[in-house]
DSSP file (Angstrom, degrees, kcal/mol; ACC not computed):
  #  RESIDUE AA STRUCTURE BP1 BP2  ACC     N-H-->O    O-->H-N    N-H-->O    O-->H-N    TCO  KAPPA ALPHA  PHI   PSI    X-CA   Y-CA   Z-CA
    1    1 A X              0   0    0      0, 0.0     2,-0.2     0, 0.0     0, 0.0   0.000 360.0 360.0 360.0 147.6  -22.5  -21.4  -48.5
    2    2 A X    >   -     0   0    0      1,-0.0     3,-1.1     0, 0.0    21,-0.0  -0.541 360.0-106.6-106.8 173.4  -22.2  -19.9  -51.9
    3    3 A X  T 3  S+     0   0    0      1,-0.2    76,-0.1    -2,-0.2    -1,-0.0   0.635 122.1  58.6 -73.3 -11.7  -22.6  -21.5  -55.3
    4    4 A X  T 3  S+     0   0    0     74,-0.1     2,-0.3    19,-0.1    -1,-0.2   0.180  75.7 129.3-100.5  14.6  -18.8  -21.1  -55.5
    5    5 A X    <   -     0   0    0     -3,-1.1     2,-0.2    18,-0.1    15,-0.0  -0.562  41.7-161.1 -72.3 129.4  -18.1  -23.2  -52.4
    6    6 A X        -     0   0    0     -2,-0.3     2,-0.3    13,-0.1    75,-0.2  -0.688  18.6-105.3-110.1 164.7  -15.5  -25.9  -53.0
    7    7 A X  E     -a   81   0A   0     73,-1.7    75,-2.1    -2,-0.2     2,-0.3  -0.676  33.7-167.8 -79.1 142.7  -14.5  -29.1  -51.2
    8    8 A X  E     -a   82   0A   0     -2,-0.3    75,-0.1    73,-0.2     2,-0.1  -0.991  33.8 -96.2-130.5 141.0  -11.4  -29.2  -49.3
    9    9 A X    >   -     0   0    0     73,-0.6     3,-1.4    -2,-0.3    75,-0.1  -0.383  32.5-141.5 -57.4 126.1   -9.5  -32.1  -47.7
   10   10 A X  T 3  S+     0   0    0      1,-0.2    -1,-0.2    -2,-0.1     3,-0.0   0.639  95.5  51.3 -66.3 -18.0  -10.8  -32.2  -44.1
   11   11 A X  T 3  S+     0   0    0      1,-0.1     2,-0.7     2,-0.1    -1,-0.2   0.399  97.6  70.1 -94.9  -5.0   -7.2  -33.1  -42.7
   12   12 A X  S <  S-     0   0    0     -3,-1.4    72,-0.1    75,-0.1    -1,-0.1  -0.878  80.3-144.4-118.7 107.0   -5.3  -30.4  -44.4
   13   13 A X        -     0   0    0     -2,-0.7    75,-3.0    75,-0.0    76,-0.4  -0.402  16.1-169.3 -75.2 149.2   -6.2  -27.0  -42.9
   14   14 A X        -     0   0    0     73,-0.2     2,-0.2    74,-0.2     5,-0.1  -0.951  34.6 -92.7-129.1 145.4   -6.3  -24.1  -45.2
   15   15 A X    >>  -     0   0    0     -2,-0.3     3,-2.1    74,-0.3     4,-1.0  -0.464  31.9-135.6 -63.0 124.5   -6.6  -20.3  -44.3
   16   16 A X  H 3> S+     0   0    0      1,-0.3     4,-2.5    -2,-0.2     3,-0.2   0.833 104.2  62.2 -45.9 -36.6  -10.3  -19.3  -44.2
   17   17 A X  H 3> S+     0   0    0      1,-0.3     4,-1.3     2,-0.2    -1,-0.3   0.791  99.0  54.4 -67.4 -26.2   -9.5  -16.2  -46.1
   18   18 A X  H <> S+     0   0    0     -3,-2.1     4,-2.0     2,-0.2    -1,-0.3   0.856 108.2  50.1 -71.6 -37.5   -8.2  -18.3  -49.0
   19   19 A X  H  X S+     0   0    0     -4,-1.0     4,-1.7    -3,-0.2    -2,-0.2   0.954 112.5  45.8 -58.0 -49.3  -11.6  -20.1  -49.1
   20   20 A X  H  X S+     0   0    0     -4,-2.5     4,-2.0     1,-0.2    -1,-0.2   0.813 108.1  58.9 -61.5 -32.1  -13.4  -16.9  -49.1
   21   21 A X  H  X S+     0   0    0     -4,-1.3     4,-3.1     1,-0.2    -1,-0.2   0.917 106.8  45.8 -69.5 -40.0  -11.0  -15.5  -51.8
   22   22 A X  H  X S+     0   0    0     -4,-2.0     4,-1.8     1,-0.2    -1,-0.2   0.858 109.8  54.4 -80.3 -24.0  -11.8  -18.2  -54.3
   23   23 A X  H  X S+     0   0    0     -4,-1.7     4,-1.4     2,-0.2    -1,-0.2   0.887 114.9  40.3 -61.9 -40.0  -15.6  -17.9  -53.7
   24   24 A X  H  X S+     0   0    0     -4,-2.0     4,-2.4    -5,-0.2     5,-0.2   0.908 113.2  56.0 -71.6 -42.3  -15.5  -14.2  -54.4
   25   25 A X  H  X S+     0   0    0     -4,-3.1     4,-1.4     1,-0.2    -2,-0.2   0.847 110.6  42.9 -59.9 -38.4  -13.0  -14.6  -57.3
   26   26 A X  H  X S+     0   0    0     -4,-1.8     4,-1.7     2,-0.2    51,-0.3   0.835 109.4  55.9 -80.2 -29.0  -15.2  -17.0  -59.2
   27   27 A X  H  < S+     0   0    0     -4,-1.4    -2,-0.2     1,-0.2    -1,-0.2   0.930 114.3  42.6 -60.7 -44.6  -18.4  -15.0  -58.5
   28   28 A X  H >< S+     0   0    0     -4,-2.4     3,-1.3     1,-0.2     6,-0.2   0.820 106.9  59.9 -74.7 -26.5  -16.6  -12.0  -60.2
   29   29 A X  H 3< S+     0   0    0     -4,-1.4    -1,-0.2     1,-0.3    -2,-0.2   0.846 108.1  46.9 -66.1 -32.3  -15.2  -14.2  -62.9
   30   30 A X  T 3< S+     0   0    0     -4,-1.7     2,-0.7    -5,-0.1    45,-0.5   0.469  89.6  96.0 -90.0   2.9  -18.8  -15.0  -63.8
   31   31 A X    X   -     0   0    0     -3,-1.3     3,-1.5     1,-0.1     7,-0.1  -0.809  66.6-153.0 -91.4 106.0  -19.9  -11.3  -63.7
   32   32 A X  T 3  S+     0   0    0     -2,-0.7     3,-0.2     1,-0.3    -1,-0.1   0.861  88.4  39.3 -61.3 -37.4  -19.7  -10.0  -67.4
   33   33 A X  T 3  S+     0   0    0      1,-0.2     2,-0.5     2,-0.1     3,-0.4   0.381  88.9  96.4 -95.8   7.0  -19.1   -6.3  -66.7
   34   34 A X    <>  +     0   0    0     -3,-1.5     4,-2.5    -6,-0.2    -1,-0.2  -0.224  39.4 131.4 -87.6  41.7  -16.7   -6.7  -63.7
   35   35 A X  H  > S+     0   0    0     -2,-0.5     4,-1.1     2,-0.2    -1,-0.2   0.861  73.2  42.5 -59.3 -41.8  -13.6   -6.4  -65.6
   36   36 A X  H  > S+     0   0    0     -3,-0.4     4,-0.5     2,-0.2     3,-0.2   0.916 115.0  53.3 -70.8 -44.5  -11.9   -3.8  -63.5
   37   37 A X  H >4 S+     0   0    0      1,-0.2     3,-2.2     2,-0.2     4,-0.4   0.918 103.0  59.3 -55.1 -48.3  -13.1   -5.7  -60.2
   38   38 A X  H >< S+     0   0    0     -4,-2.5     3,-1.6     1,-0.3    -1,-0.2   0.880  99.0  55.3 -59.8 -39.5  -11.6   -8.9  -61.6
   39   39 A X  H >< S+     0   0    0     -4,-1.1     3,-0.8    -3,-0.2    -1,-0.3   0.621  92.4  71.9 -64.0 -12.7   -8.1   -7.4  -61.8
   40   40 A X  T << S+     0   0    0     -3,-2.2    -1,-0.2    -4,-0.5    -2,-0.2   0.604  84.9  70.1 -75.0 -11.2   -8.2   -6.5  -58.0
   41   41 A X  T <  S+     0   0    0     -3,-1.6    86,-2.1    -4,-0.4     2,-0.3   0.568  97.8  58.5 -83.0  -9.8   -7.9  -10.2  -57.3
   42   42 A X  E <  S-b  127   0A   0     -3,-0.8    86,-0.2    84,-0.3     2,-0.1  -0.804  89.8-106.2-118.5 154.1   -4.3  -10.2  -58.6
   43   43 A X  E >   -     0   0A   0     84,-2.7     3,-1.7    -2,-0.3    14,-0.2  -0.446  40.1-106.0 -73.8 161.3   -1.2   -8.3  -57.6
   44   44 A X  E 3  S+     0   0A   0      1,-0.3    14,-1.3    13,-0.1    15,-0.2   0.726 121.9  40.3 -63.9 -20.3   -0.2   -5.6  -59.9
   45   45 A X  E 3  S+     0   0A   0     12,-0.2    -1,-0.3    13,-0.1    83,-0.1   0.220  89.4 140.0-106.8   9.0    2.8   -7.7  -61.2
   46   46 A X  E <   -     0   0A   0     -3,-1.7    11,-2.5    81,-0.2     2,-0.5  -0.091  47.2-135.1 -55.4 151.1    0.8  -11.1  -61.4
   47   47 A X  E     -bC 129  56A   0     81,-1.1    83,-2.4     9,-0.2     2,-0.5  -0.952  19.2-170.7-111.5 125.8    1.2  -13.6  -64.2
   48   48 A X  E     -bC 130  55A   0      7,-2.2     7,-2.6    -2,-0.5     2,-0.5  -0.969   4.2-171.3-118.1 129.4   -2.0  -15.1  -65.6
   49   49 A X  E     -bC 131  54A   0     81,-3.0    83,-2.4    -2,-0.5     2,-0.5  -0.985   3.4-178.3-124.9 122.2   -1.8  -17.9  -68.0
   50   50 A X  E >   -bC 132  53A   0      3,-2.9     3,-2.2    -2,-0.5     2,-0.3  -0.939  65.3 -58.5-125.2 102.1   -5.2  -18.9  -69.6
   51   51 A X  T 3  S-     0   0    0     81,-2.2    84,-0.1    -2,-0.5    81,-0.0  -0.486 124.0 -12.5  61.1-119.9   -4.6  -21.9  -71.9
   52   52 A X  T 3  S+     0   0    0     -2,-0.3     2,-0.5    -3,-0.1    -1,-0.3   0.433 117.6  95.9 -94.1   5.5   -2.0  -20.8  -74.3
   53   53 A X  E <   -C   50   0A   0     -3,-2.2    -3,-2.9     2,-0.0     2,-0.5  -0.852  51.5-171.0-103.0 119.8   -2.2  -17.1  -73.5
   54   54 A X  E     +C   49   0A   0     -2,-0.5     2,-0.3    -5,-0.2    -5,-0.2  -0.944  10.1 169.2-114.6 127.1    0.3  -15.6  -71.0
   55   55 A X  E     -C   48   0A   0     -7,-2.6    -7,-2.2    -2,-0.5     2,-0.3  -0.902  15.2-156.3-131.5 156.2   -0.1  -12.1  -69.7
   56   56 A X  E     +C   47   0A   0     -2,-0.3     4,-0.4    -9,-0.2    -9,-0.2  -0.970  50.5  13.5-139.6 130.3    1.6  -10.2  -66.9
   57   57 A X  S  > S-     0   0    0    -11,-2.5     4,-2.8    -2,-0.3   -12,-0.2  -0.079  89.4 -69.8  98.1 162.4    0.5   -7.2  -64.9
   58   58 A X  H  > S+     0   0    0    -14,-1.3     4,-3.2     1,-0.2     5,-0.2   0.899 127.3  48.0 -56.8 -52.4   -2.8   -5.4  -64.4
   59   59 A X  H  > S+     0   0    0      1,-0.2     4,-2.3     2,-0.2    -1,-0.2   0.927 113.7  49.0 -60.6 -44.2   -3.2   -3.8  -67.8
   60   60 A X  H  > S+     0   0    0     -4,-0.4     4,-2.3     2,-0.2    -1,-0.2   0.929 111.3  49.9 -56.7 -47.3   -2.4   -7.1  -69.6
   61   61 A X  H  X S+     0   0    0     -4,-2.8     4,-2.8     1,-0.2    -2,-0.2   0.937 108.7  52.9 -62.2 -46.1   -4.9   -9.1  -67.3
   62   62 A X  H  X S+     0   0    0     -4,-3.2     4,-1.9     1,-0.2    -1,-0.2   0.894 108.7  48.7 -61.3 -35.4   -7.6   -6.6  -68.0
   63   63 A X  H  X S+     0   0    0     -4,-2.3     4,-2.2    -5,-0.2    -1,-0.2   0.942 114.4  44.9 -55.8 -50.3   -7.1   -7.0  -71.8
   64   64 A X  H  X S+     0   0    0     -4,-2.3     4,-2.2     2,-0.2    -2,-0.2   0.924 111.0  55.1 -61.5 -44.2   -7.2  -10.8  -71.5
   65   65 A X  H  X S+     0   0    0     -4,-2.8     4,-0.5     1,-0.2    -1,-0.2   0.929 109.6  46.1 -55.7 -53.2  -10.3  -10.5  -69.2
   66   66 A X  H >< S+     0   0    0     -4,-1.9     3,-1.4     1,-0.2     4,-0.3   0.882 110.8  54.1 -55.7 -48.6  -12.2   -8.4  -71.8
   67   67 A X  H >< S+     0   0    0     -4,-2.2     3,-1.7     1,-0.3     4,-0.4   0.854  97.9  64.7 -57.8 -39.3  -11.2  -10.8  -74.6
   68   68 A X  H 3< S+     0   0    0     -4,-2.2    -1,-0.3     1,-0.3    -2,-0.2   0.679 103.1  46.8 -61.3 -20.0  -12.6  -13.7  -72.7
   69   69 A X  T << S+     0   0    0     -3,-1.4    -1,-0.3    -4,-0.5    -2,-0.2   0.389  80.5 101.2-104.7   6.5  -16.0  -12.2  -72.9
   70   70 A X  S <  S+     0   0    0     -3,-1.7    -1,-0.1    -4,-0.3    -2,-0.1   0.896 102.9  15.7 -49.2 -47.3  -16.0  -11.4  -76.7
   71   71 A X  S    S+     0   0    0     -4,-0.4    32,-1.9    -3,-0.2     2,-0.5   0.310 111.7  94.5-113.5   6.8  -18.0  -14.5  -77.7
   72   72 A X  E     + D   0 102A   0     30,-0.3    30,-0.2     1,-0.1     3,-0.1  -0.884  41.3 177.9-109.7 125.3  -19.3  -15.4  -74.2
   73   73 A X  E    S-     0   0A   0     28,-3.7     2,-0.3    -2,-0.5    29,-0.2   0.786  74.9  -6.1 -87.6 -38.0  -22.7  -14.2  -72.9
   74   74 A X  E     - D   0 101A   0     27,-1.4    27,-3.5   -43,-0.1    -1,-0.4  -0.984  59.7-169.8-153.1 157.9  -22.6  -15.9  -69.7
   75   75 A X  E     - D   0 100A   0    -45,-0.5     2,-0.3    -2,-0.3    25,-0.2  -0.975   5.6-161.4-148.5 154.6  -20.4  -18.4  -67.8
   76   76 A X  E     - D   0  99A   0     23,-1.4    23,-2.0    -2,-0.3     2,-0.3  -0.895   9.7-155.8-142.2 109.6  -20.8  -20.3  -64.6
   77   77 A X  E     - D   0  98A   0     -2,-0.3     2,-0.4   -51,-0.3    21,-0.2  -0.632   6.3-168.7 -85.4 137.0  -17.8  -21.7  -62.7
   78   78 A X  E     - D   0  97A   0     19,-3.0    19,-1.3    -2,-0.3     2,-0.9  -0.711   6.9-164.3-119.6  81.1  -18.2  -24.7  -60.4
   79   79 A X  E     + D   0  96A   0     -2,-0.4    17,-0.3    17,-0.2     3,-0.1  -0.474  11.9 178.4 -68.6 109.4  -15.1  -25.0  -58.5
   80   80 A X  E     +     0   0A   0     15,-1.4   -73,-1.7    -2,-0.9     2,-0.3   0.810  56.2  11.3 -88.2 -28.6  -15.4  -28.5  -57.1
   81   81 A X  E     -aD   7  95A   0     14,-1.6    14,-2.4   -75,-0.2     2,-0.4  -0.991  52.8-160.5-151.9 140.4  -12.2  -29.2  -55.2
   82   82 A X  E     -aD   8  94A   0    -75,-2.1     2,-0.7    -2,-0.3   -73,-0.6  -0.990   8.9-161.2-119.3 131.2   -9.2  -27.2  -54.0
   83   83 A X  E     - D   0  93A   0     10,-3.2    10,-2.4    -2,-0.4     2,-0.1  -0.895   8.4-153.9-111.9 102.7   -5.9  -29.0  -53.1
   84   84 A X  E     - D   0  92A   0     -2,-0.7     2,-1.7     8,-0.2     8,-0.2  -0.499  23.7-120.4 -74.7 146.6   -3.6  -27.0  -50.9
   85   85 A X  S    S-     0   0    0      6,-2.5     6,-0.2    -2,-0.1     5,-0.2  -0.578  81.5 -41.7 -91.9  72.9    0.1  -27.9  -51.2
   86   86 A X  S >  S-     0   0    0     -2,-1.7     3,-1.3     3,-0.1     2,-0.3  -0.343 104.6 -21.5  96.2 179.0    0.3  -28.8  -47.5
   87   87 A X  T 3  S-     0   0    0      1,-0.3   -73,-0.2    -2,-0.1   -75,-0.1  -0.499 130.1 -11.8 -67.2 123.3   -1.0  -27.3  -44.3
   88   88 A X  T 3  S+     0   0    0    -75,-3.0    -1,-0.3    -2,-0.3   -74,-0.2   0.822  94.5 174.4  53.3  39.1   -2.0  -23.5  -44.7
   89   89 A X    <   -     0   0    0     -3,-1.3   -74,-0.3   -76,-0.4    -1,-0.2  -0.409  36.9-146.3 -77.8 150.1   -0.1  -23.5  -48.1
   90   90 A X  S    S+     0   0    0     -5,-0.2    28,-4.0    -2,-0.1     2,-0.4   0.526  82.6  72.3 -93.8  -8.3   -0.2  -20.5  -50.3
   91   91 A X  E     + E   0 117A   0     26,-0.2    -6,-2.5    -6,-0.2     2,-0.3  -0.943  63.0 171.3-116.3 133.5   -0.1  -22.6  -53.4
   92   92 A X  E     -DE  84 116A   0     24,-2.4    24,-2.3    -2,-0.4     2,-0.4  -0.882  27.8-142.8-134.6 154.1   -3.1  -24.6  -54.5
   93   93 A X  E     -DE  83 115A   0    -10,-2.4   -10,-3.2    -2,-0.3     2,-0.3  -0.961  25.7-163.9-116.1 145.6   -4.4  -26.8  -57.4
   94   94 A X  E     -DE  82 114A   0     20,-2.4    20,-2.2    -2,-0.4     2,-0.4  -0.933   8.8-163.9-130.1 150.7   -8.1  -26.5  -58.2
   95   95 A X  E     +DE  81 113A   0    -14,-2.4   -14,-1.6    -2,-0.3   -15,-1.4  -0.983  28.2 116.7-132.9 123.1  -10.5  -28.6  -60.2
   96   96 A X  E     -DE  79 112A   0     16,-2.2    16,-3.4    -2,-0.4     2,-0.2  -0.954  46.6 -93.9-164.6-167.3  -13.9  -27.7  -61.6
   97   97 A X  E     -DE  78 111A   0    -19,-1.3   -19,-3.0    -2,-0.3     2,-0.4  -0.721  21.1-156.0-117.5 161.2  -16.3  -27.2  -64.4
   98   98 A X  E     -DE  77 110A   0     12,-2.1    12,-2.4    -2,-0.2     2,-0.6  -0.991   4.5-154.4-139.9 134.6  -17.5  -24.2  -66.4
   99   99 A X  E     -DE  76 109A   0    -23,-2.0   -23,-1.4    -2,-0.4     2,-0.4  -0.934  15.3-161.6 -99.3 121.7  -20.7  -23.7  -68.3
  100  100 A X  E     -DE  75 108A   0      8,-3.4     8,-1.7    -2,-0.6     2,-0.7  -0.854  12.3-159.5-104.3 138.2  -20.5  -21.1  -71.1
  101  101 A X  E     -DE  74 107A   0    -27,-3.5   -28,-3.7    -2,-0.4   -27,-1.4  -0.959  25.7-149.1-105.8 107.6  -23.5  -19.4  -72.8
  102  102 A X  E >   -D   72   0A   0      4,-2.5     3,-2.2    -2,-0.7   -30,-0.3  -0.558  20.3-119.8 -88.3 159.3  -22.1  -18.3  -76.0
  103  103 A X  T 3  S+     0   0    0    -32,-1.9   -31,-0.1     1,-0.3    -1,-0.1   0.610 113.6  61.8 -72.2 -18.4  -23.4  -15.1  -77.8
  104  104 A X  T 3  S-     0   0    0    -33,-0.3    -1,-0.3     2,-0.1     3,-0.1   0.395 121.8-104.6 -90.7   1.3  -24.4  -17.4  -80.8
  105  105 A X  S <  S+     0   0    0     -3,-2.2    -2,-0.1     1,-0.3    38,-0.1   0.291  83.1 123.3  97.8  -9.6  -26.9  -19.4  -78.6
  106  106 A X        -     0   0    0     -5,-0.1    -4,-2.5    36,-0.1     2,-0.3  -0.297  48.5-146.8 -78.6 168.2  -24.7  -22.4  -78.3
  107  107 A X  E     -E  101   0A   0     -6,-0.2    36,-1.7    -3,-0.1     2,-0.3  -0.951  11.1-169.5-124.8 153.5  -23.6  -23.9  -74.7
  108  108 A X  E     -E  100   0A   0     -8,-1.7    -8,-3.4    -2,-0.3     2,-0.4  -0.993  11.5-155.6-139.6 150.0  -20.4  -25.6  -73.7
  109  109 A X  E     -E   99   0A   0     -2,-0.3     2,-0.4   -10,-0.2   -10,-0.2  -0.998  21.3-178.0-124.4 125.5  -19.4  -27.4  -70.6
  110  110 A X  E     -E   98   0A   0    -12,-2.4   -12,-2.1    -2,-0.4     2,-0.4  -0.960  21.1-140.4-130.0 134.8  -15.8  -27.5  -69.9
  111  111 A X  E     +E   97   0A   0     -2,-0.4    24,-0.6   -14,-0.2     2,-0.3  -0.811  30.2 179.2 -96.3 146.0  -13.6  -29.2  -67.2
  112  112 A X  E     -EF  96 134A   0    -16,-3.4   -16,-2.2    -2,-0.4     2,-0.3  -0.907  20.9-163.5-141.5 165.1  -10.7  -27.2  -66.0
  113  113 A X  E     -EF  95 133A   0     20,-2.5    20,-3.9    -2,-0.3     2,-0.3  -0.964  14.0-173.2-142.7 154.4   -7.8  -27.2  -63.5
  114  114 A X  E     -EF  94 132A   0    -20,-2.2   -20,-2.4    -2,-0.3     2,-0.4  -0.939  20.3-143.0-145.4 168.0   -5.7  -24.4  -62.2
  115  115 A X  E     -EF  93 131A   0     16,-1.7    16,-2.7    -2,-0.3     2,-0.4  -0.988  26.8-174.4-132.4 132.5   -2.7  -23.7  -60.2
  116  116 A X  E     -EF  92 130A   0    -24,-2.3   -24,-2.4    -2,-0.4     2,-0.5  -0.979  18.7-156.6-136.7 143.0   -2.8  -20.7  -58.0
  117  117 A X  E     -EF  91 129A   0     12,-2.4    11,-2.1    -2,-0.4    12,-0.8  -0.982  20.0-157.6-119.1 117.5   -0.3  -18.9  -55.8
  118  118 A X  E     + F   0 127A   0    -28,-4.0     2,-0.3    -2,-0.5     9,-0.2  -0.586  14.9 172.0 -97.1 155.8   -1.8  -16.7  -53.1
  119  119 A X  E     - F   0 126A   0      7,-2.4     7,-2.8    -2,-0.2     2,-0.5  -0.984  28.5-122.9-146.6 153.3   -0.3  -13.9  -51.2
  120  120 A X  E     - F   0 125A   0     -2,-0.3     2,-0.5     5,-0.2     5,-0.2  -0.902  19.3-174.0-104.0 136.5   -1.5  -11.1  -48.7
  121  121 A X  E >  S- F   0 124A   0      3,-3.2     3,-2.4    -2,-0.5    -2,-0.0  -0.995  84.3 -18.9-123.4 115.1   -1.1   -7.5  -49.6
  122  122 A X  T 3  S-     0   0    0     -2,-0.5    -1,-0.1     1,-0.3     3,-0.1   0.854 128.7 -54.5  51.1  39.0   -2.2   -5.4  -46.6
  123  123 A X  T 3  S+     0   0    0      1,-0.3     2,-0.4     0, 0.0    -1,-0.3   0.526 114.8 119.6  70.3  11.5   -4.1   -8.5  -45.2
  124  124 A X  E <   - F   0 121A   0     -3,-2.4    -3,-3.2  -103,-0.0     2,-0.3  -0.892  66.1-125.5 -99.4 132.7   -6.1   -8.8  -48.6
  125  125 A X  E     + F   0 120A   0     -2,-0.4     2,-0.3    -5,-0.2    -5,-0.2  -0.669  38.1 166.8 -79.5 137.2   -5.6  -11.9  -50.3
  126  126 A X  E     - F   0 119A   0     -7,-2.8    -7,-2.4    -2,-0.3     2,-0.4  -0.901  32.7-120.9-140.5 165.4   -4.4  -11.7  -53.9
  127  127 A X  E     -bF  42 118A   0    -86,-2.1   -84,-2.7    -2,-0.3    -9,-0.2  -0.907  18.7-178.9-102.8 136.8   -3.0  -14.1  -56.5
  128  128 A X  E    S+     0   0A   0    -11,-2.1   -81,-1.1    -2,-0.4     2,-0.3   0.334  79.5  28.4-113.9   4.8    0.4  -13.4  -58.1
  129  129 A X  E     +bF  47 117A   0    -12,-0.8   -12,-2.4   -83,-0.2    -1,-0.4  -0.875  63.0 164.5-157.8 134.4    0.3  -16.5  -60.3
  130  130 A X  E     +bF  48 116A   0    -83,-2.4   -81,-3.0    -2,-0.3     2,-0.5  -0.900   6.6 179.7-148.5 118.9   -2.7  -18.2  -61.7
  131  131 A X  E     -bF  49 115A   0    -16,-2.7   -16,-1.7    -2,-0.3     2,-0.4  -0.982  10.0-158.9-124.6 128.6   -2.6  -20.7  -64.5
  132  132 A X  E     -bF  50 114A   0    -83,-2.4   -81,-2.2    -2,-0.5     2,-0.5  -0.881   3.0-158.4-111.1 135.5   -5.7  -22.4  -65.9
  133  133 A X  E     + F   0 113A   0    -20,-3.9   -20,-2.5    -2,-0.4     2,-0.3  -0.931  31.7 142.0-105.2 125.8   -5.7  -25.7  -67.9
  134  134 A X  E     - F   0 112A   0     -2,-0.5     2,-1.0   -22,-0.2   -22,-0.1  -0.949  55.8-110.6-164.3 156.1   -8.7  -26.2  -70.1
  135  135 A X    >>  -     0   0    0    -24,-0.6     3,-1.6    -2,-0.3     4,-0.5  -0.752  26.9-172.0 -94.2  98.8   -9.5  -27.6  -73.5
  136  136 A X  H >> S+     0   0    0     -2,-1.0     4,-1.6     1,-0.2     3,-0.5   0.715  80.0  74.5 -67.2 -22.3  -10.5  -24.5  -75.5
  137  137 A X  H 3> S+     0   0    0      1,-0.2     4,-2.3     2,-0.2    -1,-0.2   0.849  85.7  66.1 -50.0 -37.3  -11.5  -26.9  -78.4
  138  138 A X  H <4 S+     0   0    0     -3,-1.6    -1,-0.2     1,-0.2    -2,-0.2   0.883  98.7  50.5 -60.4 -36.1  -14.6  -27.7  -76.2
  139  139 A X  H X< S+     0   0    0     -4,-0.5     3,-1.9    -3,-0.5    -1,-0.2   0.954 111.2  46.4 -66.2 -46.9  -15.9  -24.2  -76.6
  140  140 A X  H 3< S+     0   0    0     -4,-1.6    -2,-0.2     1,-0.3    -1,-0.2   0.802 112.0  51.9 -69.1 -22.2  -15.5  -24.3  -80.4
  141  141 A X  T 3< S+     0   0    0     -4,-2.3    -1,-0.3    -5,-0.2    -2,-0.2   0.294  85.1 139.0 -88.3  11.4  -17.2  -27.7  -80.5
  142  142 A X    <         0   0    0     -3,-1.9   -34,-0.2     1,-0.1   -36,-0.1  -0.021 360.0 360.0 -61.1 157.5  -20.3  -26.3  -78.3
  143  143 A X              0   0    0    -36,-1.7   -35,-0.2   -38,-0.1    -1,-0.1   0.293 360.0 360.0-113.4 360.0  -23.8  -27.4  -79.2
């Protein structure tokens, strides 16, 4: 088990490669200089919605990813639960928390939820849609 292991409903089967995908994805999400690697988790035409920001395609995802680290020194995702939309579903909802270490020394703890659609490209799992719901004001109110 990695620190990015989530709980899954025991009676709803999910493709094991999807479980591994999310573990790897959140590990890279928390790696400050892995901008290019982050984009490899998406299809070239993927849609990424982070709060109120919507981007499409690799270059826009890369730009958004870099902007997400401008004021953040560290982040640690804790994906707690993954809810597949039926047995072996490609669409899931996720719930977790994230701890931010801001460059100004403050810390913030934020609950988040996400909707993801997964697909396989040459047997490699990728997301073609990922939308994150979080309260960005919690970061501004960090202590």
